[in-house]
C-alpha positions in Angstrom: 0.0 0.0 0.0 2.8 2.5 0.9 4.7 1.8 -2.2 1.6 2.0 -4.5 0.7 5.4 -3.1 4.3 6.7 -3.1 5.1 5.6 -6.7 2.0 7.5 -7.9 3.8 10.7 -6.9 5.3 12.2 -10.0 9.1 11.9 -9.8 11.4 14.8 -10.3 12.7 15.3 -13.9 15.9 16.9 -12.8 19.0 15.6 -14.5 21.4 13.4 -12.6 25.2 13.5 -12.6 25.2 10.0 -14.1 27.1 8.5 -11.2 24.3 6.1 -10.5 21.4 4.7 -12.5 18.2 6.6 -13.2 14.9 5.4 -11.8 16.2 4.8 -8.4 15.0 5.3 -4.8 17.4 6.9 -2.3 17.0 5.0 0.9 18.2 7.1 3.9 19.9 4.2 5.7 23.3 2.5 5.1 23.6 -0.6 3.0 23.0 -4.3 3.9 26.2 -5.1 5.7 25.4 -2.3 8.2 21.7 -3.3 8.7 22.7 -6.9 9.3 25.1 -5.9 12.1 23.0 -3.3 13.9 23.1 -3.7 17.7 19.3 -3.6 18.0 17.5 -6.6 16.5 14.3 -4.7 16.0 16.2 -2.2 13.8 17.7 -5.1 11.9 14.2 -6.5 11.2 12.8 -3.1 10.3 15.4 -2.4 7.7 15.6 -5.9 6.3 11.8 -6.0 6.0 11.9 -2.7 4.2 14.6 -4.0 1.8 12.6 -7.1 1.1 9.4 -5.1 0.4 11.2 -2.7 -1.9 12.9 -5.4 -3.8 9.7 -7.4 -4.3 7.3 -4.5 -4.9 9.4 -1.9 -6.7 11.9 -3.4 -9.2 14.2 -0.4 -9.4 17.7 0.6 -8.4 18.1 1.3 -4.6 20.7 3.8 -3.5 21.9 3.8 0.1 23.1 6.6 2.3 26.2 6.5 4.4 26.2 6.3 8.2 24.7 9.6 9.5 25.7 12.0 6.6 25.3 15.1 8.8 26.6 14.2 12.2 27.9 17.8 13.0 24.3 19.1 12.9 23.3 18.8 16.6 20.8 20.3 18.9 23.5 22.1 20.9 24.8 23.8 17.7 21.3 24.9 16.8 20.7 26.3 20.3 24.1 28.1 20.4 23.1 30.6 17.8 20.5 33.4 18.2 18.6 32.4 15.1 15.5 30.2 14.5 16.1 26.6 13.6 14.5 26.9 10.1 16.7 29.9 9.3 19.7 27.9 10.4 18.6 25.0 8.3 18.6 27.3 5.3 22.1 28.4 6.0 23.2 24.8 6.4 21.5 24.0 3.1 23.4 26.9 1.4 26.7 25.5 2.8 25.7 22.0 1.7 25.1 23.2 -1.9 28.4 25.1 -1.9 30.5 22.1 -1.1 33.0 22.6 -3.9 34.4 19.9 -6.0 37.9 21.0 -5.0 37.3 20.7 -1.3 35.6 17.3 -1.7 38.5 16.0 -3.8 41.0 17.2 -1.1 39.0 15.4 1.6 38.8 12.3 -0.6 42.6 12.3 -0.9 43.0 12.8 2.8 40.6 10.0 3.6 42.5 7.7 1.2 45.7 8.4 3.0 44.3 8.1 6.5 42.2 5.0 5.9 44.4 3.4 3.2 46.8 0.5 3.5 49.8 2.6 4.4 48.4 3.3 7.8 46.3 0.2 8.3 48.9 -1.3 10.7 48.1 1.3 13.4 46.7 -0.5 16.5 44.1 2.3 16.9 42.0 0.8 14.0 41.4 -2.5 15.9 40.1 -0.6 18.9 38.1 1.8 16.8 36.5 -1.1 14.9 35.5 -2.9 18.0 34.0 0.2 19.6 32.2 1.2 16.5 30.7 -2.3 15.8 29.3 -2.4 19.4 27.6 1.0 19.0 26.7 1.3 15.3 27.3 -2.1 13.6 29.9 -0.4 11.3 33.6 -0.7 11.0 35.4 2.2 12.8 36.5 4.1 9.7 33.0 4.0 8.2 31.6 5.4 11.4 34.0 8.3 11.9 34.4 9.3 8.2 31.4 11.7 8.1 32.8 13.5 11.2 36.3 13.7 9.9 35.4 14.6 6.3 32.0 16.4 6.4 32.5 18.0 3.0 33.1 14.7 1.3 30.2 13.2 3.1 27.9 16.0 2.0 29.2 15.7 -1.6 28.4 12.0 -1.7 24.9 12.7 -0.3 24.3 15.3 -3.0 25.4 12.9 -5.7 23.1 10.1 -4.5 20.2 12.6 -4.2 20.8 13.8 -7.8 20.8 10.3 -9.1 17.5 9.3 -7.5 13.9 9.9 -8.4 12.5 9.6 -4.9 13.7 9.5 -1.3 12.6 7.2 1.6 13.6 7.4 5.2 12.9 4.2 7.1 12.7 5.9 10.4 11.5 3.5 13.1 11.9 5.4 16.5 14.2 8.1 15.2 11.7 11.0 15.2 11.3 11.3 19.0 12.2 13.6 21.9 14.7 11.1 23.4 16.8 11.2 20.3 17.0 15.0 20.2 20.7 15.1 19.8 20.5 13.3 16.4 17.2 14.8 15.2 18.7 17.9 13.4 20.8 15.8 11.1 17.9 13.4 10.3 15.5 16.2 9.7 18.0 18.1 7.5 18.5 15.1 5.3 14.7 15.2 4.6 14.8 18.9 4.0 17.7 18.6 1.6 15.7 16.0 -0.3 12.7 18.2 -0.4 14.6 21.2 -1.6 16.0 19.1 -4.5 12.5 18.6 -5.7 12.3 14.9 -5.0 9.2 13.2 -3.6 10.0 12.2 0.0 8.4 9.5 2.1 8.9 8.9 5.9 7.9 5.4 6.6 7.7 2.6 9.3 7.9 5.1 12.1 6.3 6.4 15.3 6.2 10.2 15.7 6.9 11.0 19.4 8.1 14.7 19.4 6.3 16.7 22.0 8.9 19.3 23.2 7.9 22.7 21.8 11.5 23.7 21.0 11.9 20.5 18.9 8.5 20.9 17.2 9.4 24.4 16.1 11.9 23.0 13.5 10.6 19.5 13.0 7.0 20.5 12.1 7.7 22.7 9.0 9.8 19.9 7.4 7.3 17.1 8.3 4.4 19.1 6.9 6.1 19.1 3.5 6.8 15.3 3.4 4.8 13.7 0.6 3.9 10.5 2.4 3.9 9.5 6.1 3.4 5.8 6.8 3.2 5.4 10.5 2.9 2.2 12.6 0.0 3.2 14.9 -2.9 5.6 15.1 -1.5 7.7 17.9 1.3 9.0 15.6 -1.3 9.9 13.0 -3.1 12.1 15.6 0.2 13.7 16.6 1.0 14.5 12.9 -2.4 16.0 12.4 -1.9 18.2 15.4 1.2 19.8 13.8 -0.6 20.5 10.5 0.2 17.5 8.4 -2.6 17.0 5.9 -4.6 13.8 6.5 -4.4 12.6 2.9 -0.6 12.4 3.4 -0.8 9.9 6.3 -1.4 6.2 6.3 -1.3 3.7 9.2 0.3 0.5 8.0 2.0 -2.6 9.6 5.7 -2.2 10.5 8.1 -3.6 7.8 9.6 -5.9 10.4 6.5 -8.2 9.8 8.0 -8.9 6.3 11.1 -10.6 7.6 11.4 -14.4 7.5 10.7 -16.4 10.6 12.4 -19.6 11.8 10.8 -22.9 11.0 7.5 -24.0 12.5 8.9 -26.8 14.6 7.7 -27.0 18.2 10.2 -24.9 20.2 8.4 -25.1 23.6 10.3 -26.1 26.8 8.9 -28.7 29.1 8.8 -26.2 32.0 6.5 -23.2 31.8 8.7 -20.4 30.4 8.2 -16.7 30.7 10.4 -14.5 28.5 11.3 -10.9 29.4 12.5 -8.4 26.7 12.7 -5.2 28.7 14.8 -2.1 29.3 16.6 -1.5 32.6 17.9 2.1 32.3 17.5 3.0 36.0 18.2 1.3 39.3 14.6 1.4 40.2 13.9 -0.5 36.9 16.3 -3.3 38.0 14.7 -3.5 41.4 11.2 -3.7 40.0 12.1 -6.4 37.4 13.9 -8.4 40.1 10.8 -8.3 42.3 8.6 -9.3 39.4 10.9 -12.2 38.4 10.9 -13.5 42.0 7.1 -13.4 42.1 6.7 -15.1 38.7 9.0 -17.9 39.6 7.3 -18.5 42.9 3.7 -18.1 41.9 3.9 -20.1 38.6 6.9 -22.3 39.2 8.1 -20.7 36.0 11.4 -20.5 34.2 12.1 -16.8 33.6 14.4 -16.0 30.7 15.9 -12.6 29.8 16.1 -12.0 26.0 18.7 -9.8 24.6 17.0 -7.5 22.0 20.0 -5.1 21.7 23.6 -6.3 21.8 24.7 -2.9 23.0 22.2 -2.0 25.8 20.8 -5.3 27.1 23.9 -7.4 28.2 24.6 -4.8 31.1 21.0 -5.0 32.1 21.1 -8.8 32.2 24.3 -8.7 34.3 22.6 -6.3 36.8 19.5 -8.4 37.0 21.5 -11.6 37.6 23.1 -9.9 40.6 19.7 -9.0 42.0 17.9 -12.3 41.3 17.9 -15.6 39.5 17.2 -15.2 35.8 18.3 -17.2 32.9 19.7 -15.9 29.6 18.5 -17.3 26.4 21.3 -19.4 24.8 22.8 -17.5 22.0 21.7 -14.0 21.1 23.9 -13.1 18.1 21.2 -13.0 15.4 17.6 -12.0 14.8 16.5 -15.6 14.1 17.9 -16.7 17.5 15.8 -14.0 19.2 12.7 -15.0 17.2 13.3 -18.7 18.2 13.8 -17.7 21.9 10.4 -15.9 21.8 8.9 -18.8 20.0 10.1 -21.2 22.7 8.5 -19.2 25.5 4.9 -19.7 26.7 4.5 -16.0 27.1 6.5 -12.8 26.5 6.5 -9.7 28.7 8.0 -6.7 26.9 8.1 -3.0 26.7 9.7 -3.2 23.3 7.7 -2.4 20.1 9.5 -5.1 18.0 9.2 -7.6 20.9 5.5 -7.5 20.3 6.0 -7.8 16.5 8.2 -10.9 17.0 5.8 -12.5 19.4 3.0 -12.0 16.9 5.1 -13.6 14.2 6.0 -16.6 16.4 2.5 -17.1 17.8 3.6 -16.4 21.4 1.1 -14.6 23.6 2.5 -11.4 25.0 1.9 -8.8 27.7 2.9 -5.3 26.4 4.1 -2.8 29.0 4.0 1.0 28.6 7.4 2.5 27.8 8.9 6.0 27.3 6.9 6.6 24.1 3.4 5.6 22.9 4.9 2.9 20.5 
């Protein structure tokens, strides 16, 4: 449904620079090796599902963005100047357009020297790769390149934009108050696409921006988006409240539902198993989960298993829980299919994760959803 509506929008007829093929969609997310290594399994499913839908429903070239093309655009930089956010965005766009061929070539040469084989022996790269993979799923040089060489990154973004007919951001939970530090760069990427004359879609996402200072610069850009495909009706109401036209909004299932699931064999354990896929950001969270785990084990003679849904954030939560109470860890948590199998082997899932509910639905496991920090 999303693609049928979006492809009805007349594409831009502007000429490309012939670097990439015509009739392409510019997907504002890095390519497959990145999405398959993302720390958060829900994000992996979201992007892999979107890739699958695009490949099967829209047989055109897909162009992928780099990691965070505009990392220097932060909320602190916006707030540091006595100027409205939209005016600052316009200045950023002017600078983006003026990224000269000469400066980009110079940064390209510097990046080849710094990241090339001549310096590959430096021990810092191994450490950087390890840290970057834990946080972003990327190799270290890929993760830091946009910060070290912003002109080159902007030039590449412009080339991809020029070579495409339409732009899609597969946003998930990116447009939310709690990600305010990263919002300016994400929103600017959408603005740059709009100002190039391309149709732009923002899909598979929940809109959870409520802070007035953020709404002041998010709202004008979102009102100009050609298609909003949100995952639940609350986001539709929120978009309507900031002036997005109702005909531009559709509520559709999350793309994570499109990913393949493990085989249908019986995965259940002989003992009644309750799976937890939850956050534990604060000490009071750990104390509350420990109390709940103890009660569940005693009242139902249950096996309680903690599921790792994010390789970055969840292992420390598990370690803290295991100090506070007795809780098992699902064997193996290195892939999306292993998480799905672990959910499928449980008798019930308790989760405050949006994609935890998606995976439980896919695997046919009853679940109890808990309220989280957003309305997802």
